[in-house]
C-alpha positions in Angstrom: 48.8 33.8 -50.0 46.3 31.4 -51.7 45.1 27.9 -51.7 43.0 26.3 -49.0 44.9 28.2 -46.3 43.8 31.6 -47.6 42.3 33.9 -44.9 38.5 34.2 -45.0 37.2 37.2 -43.1 33.8 37.3 -41.5 31.3 39.1 -43.7 30.3 42.6 -42.6 27.0 43.0 -40.8 25.1 46.1 -40.0 25.1 46.9 -36.3 21.4 47.4 -35.9 20.2 45.0 -38.6 17.7 42.4 -37.6 18.0 38.7 -38.4 15.1 38.9 -40.9 16.7 41.8 -42.8 20.0 40.0 -43.0 18.4 36.9 -44.4 16.2 38.9 -46.8 18.2 37.9 -49.9 17.6 34.2 -49.1 13.8 34.5 -49.5 11.9 34.2 -52.7 10.1 37.1 -54.4 6.7 35.5 -53.5 7.3 35.6 -49.8 8.9 39.1 -50.0 5.6 40.5 -51.1 3.8 39.6 -47.9 3.9 43.1 -46.4 0.4 42.8 -45.0 1.6 40.0 -42.7 4.2 42.2 -41.2 1.5 44.8 -40.5 -0.7 42.1 -38.9 2.2 41.1 -36.6 2.9 44.7 -35.8 -0.8 45.2 -34.9 -0.8 42.0 -32.7 2.3 43.4 -30.8 0.6 46.7 -30.2 -2.5 44.9 -29.0 -0.4 42.8 -26.6 1.4 45.9 -25.3 -2.0 47.6 -24.8 -3.4 44.6 -22.9 -0.4 44.4 -20.6 -0.7 48.1 -19.9 -4.4 47.7 -19.0 -3.6 44.7 -16.7 -1.0 46.9 -14.9 -3.5 49.7 -14.4 -6.1 47.3 -13.1 -3.6 45.9 -10.6 -2.5 49.4 -9.5 -6.1 50.4 -9.1 -6.9 47.3 -7.0 -3.8 47.9 -4.9 -4.8 51.5 -4.3 -8.3 50.5 -3.4 -7.0 47.9 -0.9 -4.7 50.4 0.6 -7.5 53.0 1.0 -9.8 50.4 2.5 -7.2 49.2 5.0 -5.6 52.5 6.1 -8.0 55.2 5.1 -10.2 57.2 7.4 -13.2 55.1 6.6 -11.5 51.8 7.2 -12.2 49.6 10.3 -9.8 49.9 13.2 -6.7 47.7 12.8 -6.6 44.9 15.3 -3.2 44.5 17.1 -2.9 41.3 19.2 -0.1 41.4 21.8 1.1 37.9 22.4 3.8 37.2 25.1 6.3 34.6 24.1 7.0 33.8 27.7 5.1 34.0 31.0 7.4 36.7 32.2 6.4 39.3 29.6 4.3 42.1 31.0 1.6 42.8 28.4 -0.4 45.2 30.5 2.3 47.9 30.6 3.0 47.6 26.9 -0.7 47.9 26.1 -1.0 51.0 28.3 2.1 52.5 26.6 0.6 51.9 23.2 -2.9 53.2 24.0 -1.5 56.3 25.8 0.7 57.0 22.8 -2.3 56.7 20.4 -4.7 58.6 22.6 -3.2 61.0 25.0 -6.7 62.2 26.1 -7.5 58.7 27.5 -9.4 55.6 26.5 -11.9 53.2 27.9 -10.4 50.2 29.6 -13.4 47.9 28.6 -13.2 48.9 24.9 -9.5 49.2 23.9 -10.2 51.0 20.6 -8.7 54.4 20.0 -8.6 56.9 17.1 -5.3 58.7 16.7 -5.3 62.0 14.9 -1.5 62.2 14.9 -1.1 58.8 13.1 -4.4 59.1 11.2 -5.1 55.6 12.4 -7.7 53.7 14.4 -6.5 50.7 16.4 -7.9 48.0 18.6 -5.3 46.5 21.0 -6.0 43.1 22.4 -3.9 41.2 25.0 -3.7 37.4 24.5 -3.8 35.8 28.0 -0.8 33.6 28.5 -1.9 30.0 29.1 -5.4 30.3 27.6 -5.2 28.5 24.3 -8.8 29.1 23.2 -8.6 32.9 23.8 -5.3 33.1 21.9 -6.7 31.1 19.0 -9.8 33.3 18.7 -7.7 36.5 18.8 -5.3 35.1 16.2 -8.2 34.5 13.8 -9.2 38.2 13.8 -5.8 39.8 14.2 -4.5 42.2 11.5 -1.1 42.2 13.2 0.2 39.8 15.8 2.9 41.6 17.8 5.0 38.9 19.5 6.5 40.4 22.7 9.8 39.0 24.0 11.6 40.0 27.2 15.4 40.3 26.8 15.9 39.6 30.5 13.9 36.3 30.6 15.4 32.9 30.1 13.3 29.8 29.3 14.7 26.4 29.9 13.6 23.3 28.0 12.6 25.2 24.9 13.9 25.7 21.4 14.8 29.3 22.2 15.9 31.1 25.3 13.1 33.7 24.9 10.1 31.4 24.1 8.6 29.0 26.7 6.7 25.8 25.9 3.3 27.5 25.7 4.6 30.2 23.4 6.2 27.6 21.1 3.0 25.6 21.1 0.9 28.6 20.1 3.3 29.6 17.4 2.9 26.2 15.7 -0.9 26.5 15.9 -0.8 30.1 14.5 1.3 28.8 11.5 -1.3 26.1 10.8 -4.1 28.7 11.0 -2.3 31.1 8.7 -0.2 34.0 10.0 -1.3 37.6 9.3 1.3 40.3 9.3 3.7 39.9 12.2 6.2 41.9 14.2 8.4 41.2 17.3 8.6 43.7 20.1 11.7 43.4 22.4 11.2 44.7 25.9 13.5 45.0 29.0 16.7 45.8 27.1 19.6 47.2 29.1 20.0 51.0 29.4 23.7 50.9 28.4 23.9 51.5 24.6 26.6 48.8 23.9 24.9 46.2 26.0 21.5 47.2 24.6 22.7 46.7 21.0 24.3 43.4 21.8 21.3 42.2 23.7 19.0 43.1 20.9 21.3 41.4 18.3 21.3 38.2 20.4 17.5 38.2 20.8 17.0 38.8 17.1 19.3 36.1 16.0 17.7 33.6 18.4 14.2 34.4 17.3 14.7 34.9 13.6 14.2 31.3 12.7 10.8 31.1 14.4 9.1 33.8 12.3 8.6 34.6 8.6 11.4 36.3 6.7 9.6 39.6 6.4 9.0 39.8 10.2 10.6 43.0 11.7 12.1 43.3 15.2 11.6 46.5 17.1 12.8 47.6 20.5 9.8 48.7 22.5 10.9 50.2 25.8 10.8 53.9 25.3 8.1 56.2 23.8 10.3 57.1 20.8 10.7 53.4 20.0 7.0 52.8 20.2 6.4 55.9 18.0 8.7 54.5 15.4 6.9 51.2 15.5 3.5 52.7 15.1 4.6 55.0 12.3 5.9 52.0 10.3 2.8 50.0 11.2 0.6 52.7 9.8 2.5 52.7 6.5 2.7 48.9 6.3 0.6 47.0 3.9 -1.0 44.3 6.0 -1.4 40.8 4.7 -4.1 38.5 5.9 -4.8 34.8 5.2 -6.9 34.2 2.0 -9.7 32.4 3.8 -10.4 35.5 5.9 -11.0 37.7 2.8 -13.8 35.5 1.4 -16.4 36.0 4.1 -17.6 39.1 6.0 -17.0 39.0 9.8 -17.7 41.1 12.8 -15.7 41.4 16.0 -18.2 42.2 18.7 -17.3 45.1 21.0 -20.6 44.8 22.8 -22.8 41.8 23.5 -26.5 42.2 24.6 -29.5 40.0 25.0 -33.1 40.8 24.2 -35.8 38.4 25.6 -38.2 36.9 23.2 -41.8 37.4 24.2 -43.2 34.5 22.1 -40.6 31.9 23.1 -39.2 31.9 26.6 -36.4 29.5 25.8 -35.0 31.6 23.0 -33.8 35.2 22.8 -32.3 37.7 20.3 -28.6 38.2 20.6 -27.2 41.6 19.8 -23.6 41.9 18.5 -22.2 45.4 17.9 -18.9 46.0 16.1 -17.1 46.9 12.9 -17.9 44.9 9.8 -14.8 43.7 8.0 -13.5 42.1 4.8 -16.7 42.1 2.7 -20.3 43.4 2.6 -22.8 41.6 4.7 -26.4 41.2 3.5 -29.2 41.1 6.0 -30.6 38.1 4.1 -27.4 36.1 4.7 -27.0 33.5 7.5 -24.4 34.2 10.2 -22.3 31.8 12.3 -21.6 32.8 15.8 -18.3 31.2 16.8 -18.9 28.2 18.9 -22.7 28.6 19.0 -24.1 27.8 15.6 -25.7 29.2 12.5 -28.6 31.6 12.7 -30.8 34.1 10.7 -30.8 37.8 11.2 -34.0 39.5 12.2 -32.6 43.0 11.7 -29.4 44.8 11.1 -28.7 48.4 12.1 -25.9 50.6 10.8 -24.8 52.9 13.6 -22.8 56.1 13.8 -19.1 55.5 14.1 -18.1 55.9 17.7 -14.4 56.5 16.9 -14.2 59.0 14.0 -10.8 60.3 12.9 -12.1 63.8 12.1 -11.3 66.1 15.0 -14.7 68.0 14.9 -16.6 64.7 14.8 -14.6 63.5 17.7 -15.4 66.6 19.6 -19.1 66.2 18.9 -18.8 62.6 20.1 -17.2 63.7 23.3 -19.9 66.3 23.9 -22.9 63.9 23.3 -21.6 60.4 23.7 -24.9 59.1 25.0 -26.8 60.2 22.0 -24.2 58.9 19.5 -24.2 55.5 21.2 -27.8 54.9 20.1 -28.0 56.9 16.9 -29.0 54.6 14.0 -28.1 55.8 10.5 -29.9 53.0 8.7 -32.0 49.9 9.5 -32.1 46.8 7.3 -34.9 44.2 7.5 -34.6 40.9 5.7 -36.8 40.1 2.7 -38.7 36.8 3.4 -38.6 36.0 -0.3 -34.8 36.5 -0.6 -33.6 35.4 2.9 -31.4 32.3 3.0 -33.3 29.5 4.8 -31.8 28.0 7.8 -31.7 24.5 6.4 -29.4 22.1 8.3 -30.5 18.6 7.6 -32.4 17.1 4.7 -35.8 15.7 5.7 -36.0 12.2 4.3 -39.1 10.9 2.6 -40.1 7.6 4.2 -42.0 6.6 1.0 -39.1 7.4 -1.4 -37.8 3.9 -1.3 -41.3 2.3 -1.8 -41.7 0.2 -4.9 -44.8 1.0 -7.0 -47.0 -1.7 -8.5 -45.3 -3.0 -11.6 -46.9 -2.6 -15.0 -48.0 -5.5 -17.2 -45.0 -5.0 -19.5 -42.6 -5.2 -16.5 -44.3 -8.3 -15.2 -44.1 -10.0 -18.6 -40.4 -9.1 -18.9 -39.7 -10.5 -15.4 -41.5 -13.8 -16.2 -39.4 -14.1 -19.4 -36.2 -13.5 -17.5 -37.3 -16.0 -14.9 -37.8 -18.7 -17.5 -34.4 -18.1 -19.0 -32.9 -18.4 -15.6 -34.6 -21.7 -15.0 -33.2 -23.0 -18.3 -29.7 -22.3 -17.1 -28.3 -25.0 -15.0 -25.8 -23.9 -12.4 -23.8 -26.1 -10.0 -24.7 -24.9 -6.5 -23.7 -26.3 -3.2 -26.2 -28.2 -1.1 -28.4 -25.9 1.0 -27.8 -22.7 -1.1 -30.8 -20.3 -1.0 -32.0 -18.3 -4.0 -30.7 -15.1 -2.5 -27.3 -16.6 -2.0 -27.3 -18.1 -5.5 -27.9 -14.6 -6.9 -24.6 -13.5 -5.5 -22.6 -16.5 -6.7 -19.9 -15.4 -9.2 -20.0 -17.3 -12.5 -16.7 -19.0 -13.5 -15.9 -16.5 -16.3 -12.6 -15.3 -15.1 -9.2 -16.7 -15.6 -10.0 -19.4 -13.0 -13.1 -20.5 -14.9 -11.3 -23.1 -16.9 -11.1 -25.4 -13.9 -13.6 -28.2 -13.9 -14.0 -28.5 -10.1 -17.6 -27.8 -9.0 -16.4 -26.5 -5.7 -14.9 -23.5 -7.3 -18.3 -22.1 -8.1 -19.7 -22.5 -4.6 -19.9 -19.0 -3.0 -22.0 -17.0 -0.6 -19.8 -14.0 -0.5 -19.9 -10.8 -2.6 -16.7 -11.0 -4.7 -15.8 -8.1 -6.9 -13.8 -9.1 -10.0 -11.0 -6.9 -11.4 -7.5 -7.0 -12.7 -5.1 -9.4 -11.0 -3.6 -7.8 -8.0 -2.3 -8.6 -4.6 -5.2 -8.5 -2.1 -4.4 -6.6 1.0 -1.0 -5.6 -0.3 -1.7 -2.4 -2.2 1.7 -0.8 -1.6 3.8 -3.9 -1.6 5.9 -5.0 -4.6 7.0 -8.6 -4.6 9.7 -9.0 -7.3 9.7 -12.8 -6.9 6.1 -13.0 -8.1 6.6 -11.2 -11.5 7.3 -14.5 -13.2 4.4 -16.2 -11.6 1.6 -13.8 -12.6 1.3 -15.1 -16.2 1.8 -18.7 -15.3 -0.4 -19.0 -12.3 -1.9 -22.5 -12.4 -4.0 -24.1 -9.8 -3.9 -27.6 -11.4 -2.6 -30.7 -9.7 1.1 -31.1 -9.5 3.2 -34.2 -9.9 4.5 -34.1 -6.4 1.1 -33.6 -4.7 0.3 -35.7 -1.7 -3.1 -36.3 -0.5 -3.7 -34.9 3.0 -7.5 -35.2 3.0 -7.5 -37.9 5.6 -4.9 -36.3 7.9 -6.7 -35.3 11.1 -5.6 -32.0 12.6 -3.6 -32.3 15.7 -5.5 -29.5 17.5 -9.0 -31.2 17.3 -8.8 -32.7 20.8 -7.7 -29.4 22.5 -10.0 -27.5 24.8 -11.2 -24.0 24.1 -8.8 -22.4 26.6 -5.9 -24.4 25.2 -6.8 -23.4 21.6 -7.0 -19.7 22.5 -3.6 -19.9 24.2 -2.0 -21.7 21.3 -3.4 -19.1 18.8 -2.1 -16.3 20.9 1.4 -17.8 21.1 1.5 -18.3 17.3 0.3 -14.8 16.7 3.0 -13.3 18.9 5.6 -15.3 17.1 4.5 -14.6 13.6 2.9 -11.1 13.5 3.8 -7.6 14.6 1.0 -5.2 15.2 2.7 -2.2 13.7 3.7 -4.1 10.5 0.3 -5.8 10.1 -2.3 -3.6 11.9 -5.3 -5.1 10.2 -5.1 -8.6 11.6 -8.1 -9.8 13.6 -8.9 -13.1 15.3 -11.7 -15.2 14.1 -14.1 -15.6 17.1 -14.6 -19.1 18.5 -18.2 -18.8 19.6 -19.6 -16.9 16.6 -19.4 -18.3 13.0 -17.2 -16.2 10.8 -19.8 -16.0 8.1 -22.1 -14.1 10.6 -19.4 -12.1 12.4 -18.0 -10.8 9.1 -21.3 -10.8 7.1 -20.8 -7.2 6.0 -17.3 -7.8 4.6 -16.5 -8.9 1.1 -13.4 -9.9 -0.8 -11.8 -7.8 -3.6 -9.8 -9.2 -6.5 -7.8 -6.0 -6.7 -8.1 -3.1 -4.3 -7.2 -0.6 -7.0 -9.3 -1.7 -9.9 -12.2 -3.7 -8.5 -15.5 -1.9 -8.7 -17.5 -0.7 -5.6 -20.8 1.1 -6.0 -20.7 4.3 -3.9 -24.5 4.3 -3.7 -24.8 0.7 -2.3 -26.2 0.0 1.2 -25.9 3.6 2.5 -26.5 4.3 6.2 -29.6 6.2 7.4 -27.5 9.3 8.0 -27.0 9.7 4.3 -30.7 10.6 4.0 -30.1 13.6 6.2 -27.2 15.2 4.3 -26.8 17.1 1.0 -24.6 16.3 -2.0 -23.5 18.3 -5.1 -23.7 17.0 -8.6 -20.6 19.0 -9.4 -18.9 20.5 -6.4 -16.3 22.6 -8.2 -19.0 24.2 -10.5 -21.2 25.0 -7.5 -18.3 26.6 -5.6 -17.4 28.7 -8.6 -21.0 29.9 -8.9 -21.3 30.6 -5.2 -18.1 32.7 -5.1 -19.1 34.5 -8.2 -22.4 35.4 -6.7 -20.7 36.7 -3.5 -18.3 38.8 -5.6 -21.3 40.2 -7.6 -23.0 41.2 -4.3 -19.8 42.9 -3.2 -19.5 45.0 -6.4 -23.2 46.0 -6.5 -24.4 48.7 -4.3 -27.4 46.8 -2.9 -29.9 48.2 -0.4 -29.9 45.0 1.8 -26.2 45.1 2.4 -24.0 46.8 5.0 -20.7 47.8 3.5 -17.4 46.7 4.9 -15.8 49.0 7.6 -19.3 50.2 8.8 -20.2 50.1 12.5 -23.2 47.7 12.7 -25.4 46.0 15.2 -26.7 42.5 14.3 -29.9 41.1 15.7 -29.5 37.4 15.7 -32.8 35.6 16.4 -33.7 32.3 17.9 -30.6 31.9 20.1 -31.1 29.7 23.2 -31.1 31.9 26.3 -28.7 29.7 28.2 -26.2 29.8 25.3 -26.5 33.6 25.0 -25.8 34.1 28.7 -22.7 31.9 28.4 -21.6 34.0 25.4 -21.9 37.2 27.5 -19.6 35.7 30.1 -17.2 34.5 27.4 -17.0 37.9 25.8 -15.1 39.2 28.9 -12.0 37.0 28.1 -12.1 36.6 24.3 -13.7 38.3 21.3 -17.1 37.0 20.1 -16.9 36.7 16.3 -19.8 36.4 13.9 -19.1 35.6 10.2 -21.4 35.7 7.2 -22.0 32.4 5.5 -22.0 31.7 1.8 -24.8 30.0 0.0 -25.4 26.3 1.1 -22.9 26.6 4.0 -25.4 25.7 6.7 -26.3 22.3 5.2 -24.8 19.1 6.4 -22.6 16.9 4.2 -19.5 14.8 4.4 -16.3 16.9 4.6 -12.8 15.6 4.0 -9.7 17.2 5.7 -6.1 16.5 5.2 -4.9 16.3 8.8 -1.7 15.6 10.7 -1.3 14.8 14.3 0.2 17.7 16.2 3.8 17.2 17.5 2.9 18.2 21.0 0.1 15.6 21.3 1.2 12.2 22.4 -2.0 10.4 23.4 -3.5 8.0 20.8 -6.4 9.4 18.6 -8.8 6.7 17.7 -11.2 6.8 14.8 -14.7 8.2 15.8 -13.4 9.9 18.9 -15.0 13.2 19.6 -13.0 16.3 18.5 -13.7 20.0 18.3 -13.1 21.3 14.8 -12.0 24.9 14.3 -12.5 25.5 10.5 -11.9 29.1 9.8 -14.2 31.1 12.0 -16.5 28.2 12.6 -16.5 25.7 15.4 -18.3 22.4 15.6 -18.0 18.9 17.1 -17.3 15.9 14.9 -16.4 12.3 15.2 -14.1 11.6 12.2 -12.7 8.5 10.6 -9.3 8.5 9.1 -8.1 7.0 5.8 -5.3 7.1 3.4 -5.4 9.3 0.3 -4.8 7.0 -2.8 -4.1 9.0 -5.9 -4.5 6.1 -8.3 -7.6 4.6 -6.9 -11.2 5.5 -6.0 -11.0 3.5 -2.8 -9.2 4.5 0.3 -8.1 2.3 3.2 -9.4 3.2 6.7 -7.0 3.8 9.5 -8.0 2.9 13.0 -5.8 5.5 14.6 -4.4 8.9 13.5 -0.7 8.1 13.2 2.0 10.7 14.0 4.4 12.0 11.4 2.2 11.6 8.3 -0.9 13.1 6.7 -4.2 11.3 6.7 -7.7 12.1 5.5 -10.3 12.8 8.2 -13.9 12.5 7.1 -16.8 13.9 9.1 -20.4 14.9 9.1 -20.4 18.7 9.3 -21.9 21.9 7.8 -20.7 22.6 4.2 -17.7 25.0 4.0 -16.0 26.0 0.7 -12.2 25.5 0.7 -9.6 26.6 1.3 -10.0 26.7 5.0 -7.5 25.8 7.8 -8.3 23.2 10.5 -7.3 23.1 14.1 -8.7 20.0 15.9 -8.9 20.2 19.7 -9.5 17.3 22.0 -11.1 17.7 25.5 -9.2 16.2 28.3 -10.6 13.6 30.6 -10.5 15.7 33.7 -13.3 18.2 34.4 -12.4 21.8 34.0 -9.2 21.2 32.0 -8.8 23.1 28.7 -8.8 21.2 25.5 -5.5 20.4 23.8 -4.5 20.7 20.1 -4.7 17.2 18.7 -4.3 17.7 15.0 -3.9 20.4 12.3 -4.8 20.4 8.6 -6.8 21.9 5.8 -10.2 21.3 4.2 -9.8 19.4 0.9 -13.2 18.4 -0.5 -16.8 17.7 0.1 -17.8 14.3 -1.3 -20.3 11.8 0.2 -19.3 9.3 -2.5 -15.7 8.9 -1.3 -15.3 5.2 -0.6 -13.4 4.4 2.6 -12.9 0.7 3.2 -12.2 -0.9 6.5 -9.8 -3.8 6.0 -9.4 -6.9 8.1 -7.0 -9.7 7.6 -7.8 -13.3 8.8 -4.7 -15.3 9.3 -3.9 -19.0 9.4 -0.8 -21.1 9.8 0.4 -24.0 7.7 0.5 -27.4 9.3 1.3 -29.7 6.4 3.1 -28.3 3.4 3.7 -30.3 0.2 5.2 -28.1 -2.6 2.2 -26.1 -3.9 -0.3 -27.5 -1.5 -0.7 -26.8 2.2 -3.2 -27.6 5.0 -3.9 -24.4 7.0 -5.4 -24.1 10.5 -6.8 -21.5 12.8 -8.1 -19.2 10.0 -11.6 -20.6 10.6 -13.2 -22.9 13.2 -15.8 -24.8 11.3 -16.1 -26.2 7.8 -19.2 -24.1 6.9 -17.1 -20.9 7.2 -14.5 -22.4 4.9 -17.1 -23.1 2.3 -18.6 -19.6 2.7 -15.2 -17.8 2.2 -13.9 -20.2 -0.4 -14.1 -17.8 -3.5 -11.9 -15.2 -1.7 -8.3 -15.3 -2.7 -5.6 -15.9 -0.1 -2.0 -14.6 0.1 1.0 -15.1 2.3 3.4 -12.7 3.9 6.2 -14.1 1.9 4.4 -13.2 -1.4 2.5 -16.3 -2.5 -1.0 -16.2 -3.8 -3.5 -19.0 -3.9 -7.0 -20.2 -3.3 -9.0 -22.4 -0.9 -9.6 -25.9 -2.4 -11.7 -27.6 0.3 -12.2 -27.9 4.1 -10.5 -30.5 6.1 -12.0 -32.2 9.1 -14.6 -30.6 11.4 -12.6 -27.8 13.1 -12.2 -25.3 10.3 -8.9 -26.5 8.7 -8.6 -25.9 5.0 -6.6 -27.1 2.1 -5.0 -24.4 -0.1 -3.2 -24.4 -3.4 -0.6 -21.7 -4.1 1.3 -20.4 -7.1 4.7 -21.4 -5.6 6.3 -23.5 -3.0 5.1 -22.5 0.5 7.5 -22.1 3.4 6.6 -23.8 6.7 7.2 -20.6 8.7 4.9 -18.5 6.4 1.5 -17.1 7.3 -1.6 -17.4 5.2 -3.8 -14.4 5.1 -7.2 -13.4 3.7 -8.2 -9.8 3.2 -11.8 -8.7 3.6 -13.3 -5.2 3.2 -16.4 -3.3 4.2 -17.3 0.4 3.7 -17.0 2.7 6.7 -18.7 6.0 7.5 -18.2 8.7 10.0 -20.3 8.8 13.2 -23.0 11.4 13.6 -22.1 13.7 16.5 -24.4 13.7 19.5 -24.3 17.5 19.7 -22.8 19.9 17.2 -21.4 22.9 19.0 -18.8 23.1 21.8 -20.4 25.9 23.8 -23.1 23.3 24.9 -20.3 21.5 26.8 -19.1 24.6 28.6 
């Protein structure tokens, strides 16, 4: 068989031949000689394999080190927090069963830390009191494992699950925002019958599974064998903790004492004794006592471990417990040259802003510039001072082609930028796309002169005028849709009432100097030239201190006593009473973390909080282990602009940026914002949750107001507008600021009409009679400095 239909078989290929060897005959002789390149590629592959092998060994070694540090005999006791999902759960009986299982010889009720020889494990068991949000929050911050306890026989109405009540569901959402460590669910009160027991456990597990992470295990916890199984799995489990907890050393106090200060009767030395966790702590570091403040250490003692795992050591401890309690292995004293200073606020120099006497060259240059200014003739309105004239914008923009002298009269600060829609940053008007390039403020053929038309409201009384304005506002505006609208006062000129405000040509592109007209509080705070670089250097220094075996450091997992100096005596006594219900935590601070700056948090209003949260209201911020009081302002987070619009309230269902004056903290850190109730003695409620985003005093937050007026006479492109201002001087003052309407027109003020603040405007399109004319003004806003900084002062 021949021709075009002849069968063509597939050419034979060697089974193990590579693509390069199969195509070897297609290459030229010159390229076939390059044997050395093949060797180079082979060497690169070997180097790559060796590098990957080295990375695997490093990860394996780090994992082994972490496992030994968390579960070895020298590791600190693991903290188990028992949290009841409903009020009917009996935590006391479960804690007794666990402690008796771990330590059959007995344990101290005041110090629930035991060392189990059978499990080769040291454990601290804490019971979270149901209904006490602050205690539950502090325990969740230090927990290695949160054991959620559910009762199979309880039933909770009005909740998402039959086994979780409202307080349990509320705390669960707070724990998620804080960052959950390893979790487990213990099911109690199961039936004794095996079939009913299995069905009840299955029902409880399926009901609770959606509330917890996927790796969360469910254990029955009624009998000793079930608790034994749970503890054995807990001992072998690799615990996971939130990342923010592993960056700083912290100590959970098992004993709180006070030593009086002989030199200062108002202060004392606070003694906190407990196990050091996460990282090494230097005696030269600053420490933060949760809810109290930042302090220096006067001394640090490393004590003999009171709960050793070795049986012989434990026997020695039982024989001479009084001696071991005070036995000091090592004492560390801070070095005055290396100790971190307790610097909170910057001390401003009152002479820093003073102007020195100018030199002769500077005076000659100033005179030359003054002569050049005198030669320039500028059209200014009558009565304009030299200071006002300095702010007048020259007619160099696209409106500068107009020949009207009134267009150059201005006493407002007007920032020029690209053409935009003032006050409508997120609005897109498709009907204006054709008008942008052909915007013309010239006279039109159908223009009618309304200069001589007297306003109908001139003869109204003040009360009638106010009532009429309110009626029009109720008919034309909605507070939720236009939250920035304000009324122009009748008794104060608008140029004085809104003297700090200015107009912006474009909110996105107009310039605003971040160093301009700063408040006095900015002289008390600190700022970084490059925050990311500083954070990288600080964390690298902390890691270097961790890897070096320094003499001034106490290693993690050691039993230490901190001597915290200059603590107010009244605060220390409150702390001793507080230690009976919740753990007192002290954490080491990184470099610069005691200094005040402007912190920005991404926050969201908590679902359970329904009351309005106004800007500058006092809130208690829980940022990691730290607590402080702040008065935040809220703003949007614009990705495409360096300016951000202030929000008067924290709205539900969306994220906002909260800016506060607070001590520097390096992210990432979680935020739980609490708000104290009005009634005395009531516990604070969770108002908002979020995370720390950045530290930037130069972040520009602008408060926006919108002045509104209503058309009275409309003639195509021109309109006479009333009730935006109440005297002609205000109209002249705000004349350079662009106006816009809610239906999407843009325009400018041409001139005042009459004596009651009416104005004549020209727009880029035909104005509707029912439209509303608006003018957007902006000023920069700042957080409010708190009256006091720490919540324990309110207790």
